N, C-alpha and C positions, 0 to 999 in steps of 0.2 A: 477890799475886804480887810477887816481888822482881825488879824490872826494872833493867837497867843499859844505859846508852848506851856503846857501844864505838866509838871512832874510830881509824882507821889511816891515816897519811899518810906519804908518802916517795917516793923514786925507785922507779919500777916495776921489778920483777924477778920472775923465775919463782918461784912457790911461796908468795907472801904469803898468799893466801886459804887455801891448803892448810894452812899452818902454824897460822894463827890458828884456823881452823875445826876442825882436828884436836885442838888443845888444848881447845877448848870442848866438843867431843863426848866426849873422854876424861874430862872433868870434869862431865859430865851437865848442861851449860849449853845450853838450847834457844834457837836463833836464831829470833826471832819475825818479824823483818823485816831485810832487808839491801839496801843500795844501794852500788854502787861505780862509780867513773868513773876514767878515765885522761885527763888533759889533758897533751898532749905527752908528756913522760917521767915525769909525776908521778901517783902512785897515791893515790886517796882512797876510803876505805870507811867507811860508818857502819852500825852494827848496833844493833838493839834485841834484848836477850837476857833470858831468864828464868832466874834463879839458884835457883829454888825447890828443884830436885832435886839441886843440887850439895852435896857434903859439905863443900866449902871455903867459907870466909867471903869476903865481897866484897873485903876488903883483900888477902887472899892471891891471889885471882884477878887483881885489878888489878896487883899486883906481879909476878906470874908472866907475865902478858901483856906488861907493860912490858919485862921481861927478854927475852922472845921477840922483841919488836920490835927491841931493841938488837942481838940476834944476827943478825937479817936486814936491819938497816939502815933500819928505819922507826920511827915514833913511834906507840905504841899507848897510848891513854888510856881509862880507864873512869870513868864518872860514874853515881852513883845517879840513877834517873829523877826522883825528887822534887827533887833539887838541880839537875839539868839544867833541869827545868821552871821552877823558881824563878828561875834565872839568865836565862832567855830569855823571861820573862813581861814583857809591855809594860804 
């Protein structure tokens, strides 16, 4: 399974989840787990997603999600699961 960690951070506004999740669905990326919180006016979301069925490569998905984030005023970052795990291993 090709997993990626997707984080979305920024000022809360209508449609953040809809935009990101619509993109993922349209590109056959399955969301395995999702967590989101709003602290005061700040939105924070973390997802674990499976890229196995997507026709696009990881780098293209990461770049396009970053562009969507810029359009809606949030920061969207994607990390490969194995890199994320390595960075956060104690």
